[in-house]
C-alpha positions in Angstrom: -41.0 58.3 90.3 -39.3 60.4 92.9 -36.4 57.5 92.9 -36.4 58.0 88.9 -36.0 61.6 89.4 -33.3 61.8 91.7 -31.1 59.1 89.4 -31.8 61.5 86.3 -30.4 64.6 88.9 -27.5 62.6 89.9 -26.4 61.4 86.2 -26.8 65.2 85.4 -24.4 66.1 88.0 -21.9 63.6 87.4 -22.1 64.7 83.6 -21.5 68.3 84.6 -19.0 67.5 87.2 -17.0 65.3 84.4 -17.4 68.2 82.1 -16.4 70.8 84.8 -13.2 68.4 85.1 -12.2 68.3 81.8 -12.9 72.5 81.4 -10.5 73.0 84.2 -7.8 70.7 82.8 -7.8 72.3 79.3 -7.9 75.7 80.7 -5.3 75.7 83.7 -2.5 77.3 82.7 0.5 74.6 82.0 2.8 74.3 84.5 6.3 76.5 83.2 9.5 74.8 84.0 11.1 76.1 86.9 14.5 78.4 86.4 16.6 75.5 87.2 14.8 73.3 84.5 14.4 75.8 81.5 18.5 75.6 81.1 19.8 76.8 78.0 16.9 79.2 77.0 17.7 81.2 80.0 21.1 81.3 80.1 21.1 82.5 76.5 18.9 85.6 77.8 21.2 86.1 80.5 24.1 86.1 78.1 22.4 88.1 75.9 21.7 90.6 78.5 25.0 91.1 79.9 26.2 91.9 76.4 24.3 94.5 76.2 25.4 96.1 78.9 29.5 95.2 78.2 29.6 92.7 81.2 29.4 95.2 83.8 31.2 93.6 86.8 28.8 95.2 89.6 25.7 94.0 87.8 26.9 90.4 87.5 28.2 90.5 91.1 24.3 91.6 91.9 22.9 88.8 89.9 24.9 86.0 90.9 24.0 86.9 94.9 20.1 86.8 94.1 20.1 83.1 94.5 22.0 79.7 94.0 20.3 79.3 90.7 22.2 82.6 89.4 24.9 81.9 91.6 25.7 78.3 89.9 24.9 79.7 86.3 27.5 82.7 86.9 30.0 79.8 87.9 29.1 77.6 84.9 29.0 80.5 82.4 28.9 84.0 83.2 32.2 84.3 84.9 34.1 82.6 81.9 32.3 84.7 79.5 33.0 87.8 81.4 37.0 87.0 81.0 36.9 86.3 77.6 35.0 89.7 76.3 37.3 91.6 78.7 40.9 90.3 78.4 40.4 87.5 75.3 44.1 87.8 74.6 45.2 87.3 78.6 42.7 84.5 78.8 43.6 82.8 75.6 47.4 82.7 76.6 46.0 81.6 80.0 43.4 78.9 79.5 45.6 77.7 76.1 43.6 75.6 73.2 40.6 75.2 75.4 39.2 79.0 76.4 35.7 77.1 77.3 37.4 74.5 79.8 38.3 74.7 83.2 41.0 77.0 84.6 43.2 76.8 88.1 41.3 78.1 90.8 38.2 78.6 88.7 36.9 81.1 86.2 35.0 83.5 89.0 38.2 83.7 90.8 40.0 84.8 87.8 37.5 87.5 87.3 37.7 88.6 91.0 41.6 89.3 90.5 41.2 91.0 87.3 38.7 93.7 88.7 39.0 93.7 92.3 42.3 95.1 94.4 42.3 92.9 97.3 44.3 95.8 99.6 47.1 95.1 102.4 47.8 94.2 105.9 50.7 93.4 107.7 52.3 90.3 107.5 55.7 88.6 108.8 57.8 91.0 106.7 55.7 93.8 105.5 54.4 96.1 108.5 51.2 98.6 108.2 50.1 100.4 111.0 46.3 99.8 109.9 44.7 97.4 107.1 44.2 99.2 103.6 40.5 97.6 102.4 40.0 96.6 99.0 37.8 97.9 96.5 37.0 97.5 92.7 39.8 98.6 90.5 38.3 101.3 87.7 40.8 99.9 85.5 43.7 97.4 85.5 46.4 96.5 82.9 48.0 93.2 82.9 51.0 92.7 81.4 53.1 89.5 80.8 56.2 91.9 80.3 55.9 93.1 83.9 55.1 89.3 85.1 58.7 88.2 83.7 60.5 91.0 86.5 58.8 89.1 89.3 60.0 85.6 88.3 63.7 84.1 89.5 66.2 83.7 86.7 65.7 80.4 86.4 62.0 80.7 86.2 61.6 83.2 83.3 60.0 80.9 80.8 56.9 80.6 83.4 54.0 82.9 82.1 53.3 85.3 84.6 50.4 88.4 83.9 51.0 91.0 86.5 49.0 94.4 87.3 50.1 97.7 87.7 50.2 98.5 91.5 47.2 100.0 92.8 48.1 102.7 94.7 46.7 103.5 98.3 47.2 106.4 101.2 49.1 105.0 103.8 48.3 106.1 107.4 51.4 107.5 109.4 54.1 108.1 106.3 55.0 110.0 103.2 55.1 106.7 101.0 52.2 105.2 99.4 51.3 101.8 99.4 51.2 99.9 96.4 49.2 96.7 96.1 49.4 94.2 93.1 48.2 91.1 91.9 48.9 88.2 88.9 48.1 85.0 87.9 50.4 82.1 86.3 49.5 79.5 83.5 49.5 76.3 84.7 51.0 76.7 87.9 51.0 73.2 88.7 53.5 72.6 85.8 55.3 75.7 86.4 59.3 76.1 87.5 58.4 78.5 90.0 56.2 75.9 91.7 59.0 73.4 91.0 61.4 75.8 92.8 59.1 76.4 95.9 58.8 72.5 96.6 62.4 71.8 95.8 63.2 74.3 98.8 60.3 72.8 100.8 59.0 76.2 101.4 56.4 76.1 103.9 52.5 77.1 103.3 51.3 80.4 105.3 49.4 79.5 108.6 48.0 82.8 108.6 47.6 84.1 105.0 44.9 83.2 102.5 44.6 83.5 98.7 42.0 86.8 98.7 40.7 85.6 95.5 40.4 81.6 95.4 40.8 81.0 99.3 43.7 78.7 98.9 46.6 78.7 101.0 50.0 80.5 99.8 53.6 80.5 100.1 55.5 83.8 100.9 58.3 84.3 98.0 59.7 86.3 100.4 60.3 83.8 102.8 61.5 81.3 100.2 63.8 84.0 98.9 62.7 83.9 95.3 61.8 87.5 95.0 64.3 88.9 92.6 65.5 92.5 92.6 63.7 93.3 89.3 60.7 93.1 91.0 61.2 96.2 93.0 62.8 98.2 90.1 59.5 97.4 88.3 57.3 98.3 90.9 59.3 101.6 91.8 60.0 100.4 95.6 63.0 99.6 97.7 64.3 96.1 97.7 63.5 95.6 101.4 59.9 97.2 101.1 57.7 94.5 99.6 56.5 91.1 100.1 54.1 89.1 98.0 52.6 85.4 98.0 51.6 82.7 95.7 48.6 80.3 95.9 48.4 76.7 95.0 46.5 77.6 92.2 48.7 80.3 90.8 47.2 83.9 92.3 49.6 86.6 93.1 49.4 89.2 95.3 51.4 91.4 97.1 52.2 94.9 98.6 55.3 97.4 98.5 56.0 100.8 99.6 56.3 103.1 96.5 58.8 105.5 95.8 57.9 108.7 93.6 59.2 108.4 90.2 60.1 111.2 88.0 59.1 110.8 84.0 62.1 109.5 82.8 62.4 106.7 84.9 58.5 105.5 84.1 58.4 102.5 81.6 56.1 102.8 79.1 56.6 99.5 77.8 52.6 98.3 77.3 52.3 96.9 74.1 51.4 93.4 75.2 49.0 94.7 78.4 45.7 93.9 78.7 43.5 96.8 79.9 40.2 95.7 81.8 
């Protein structure tokens, strides 16, 4: 009788345990996919969030720095969407028929170039008593009309968007430091690159592009700085230097000369304000 009772108890325990296991399986929360597996849903949410805040660059930088997954999504989608939203005409001209595709140097580099002034430091042909720090630009205007002033005569068919110079207070002088930047369309196929290669211009050893990290040519060393560049900037002919990297990003510095209102150029019709 005792053995029979023990068997019955054991059987009841097995049934209870089985039912408990079933209950646990049915009532445990389903395993939600991780952020990396959620793909399009979360990417759409992020795009909607940034659209609602007008693609604020500071917020996007903060989100991209949260984790590798956020950084990957920013590189794949968000930086491009930011560029298209803030400068649609310029992006359309730079990317051609496929604004959703790749661009030289990457969309994150183009976004940085649009919004960040890289500051300046001493180089072979430009001396500063101390470096001028980079910073987010409150507003930038990029113009392909300005870009023509930076192209040698035989390279005028190239498309180059240039920013207005960002004015910095220099230490120990009356002149102000101007920091400017720009970007070529399809630099690999450009006449400017062809001229650099034909002249066997050497890449700089100590200077890197502040936007993509690529190696750069000194346009001053290559003797490809047209006099019209100084006129456009409001600088002396010998008071500027600029570089172009292998991905077509341009950056440079100059000494700005105060201009009268009659000398200022108001040709802003083709500019993109960012």
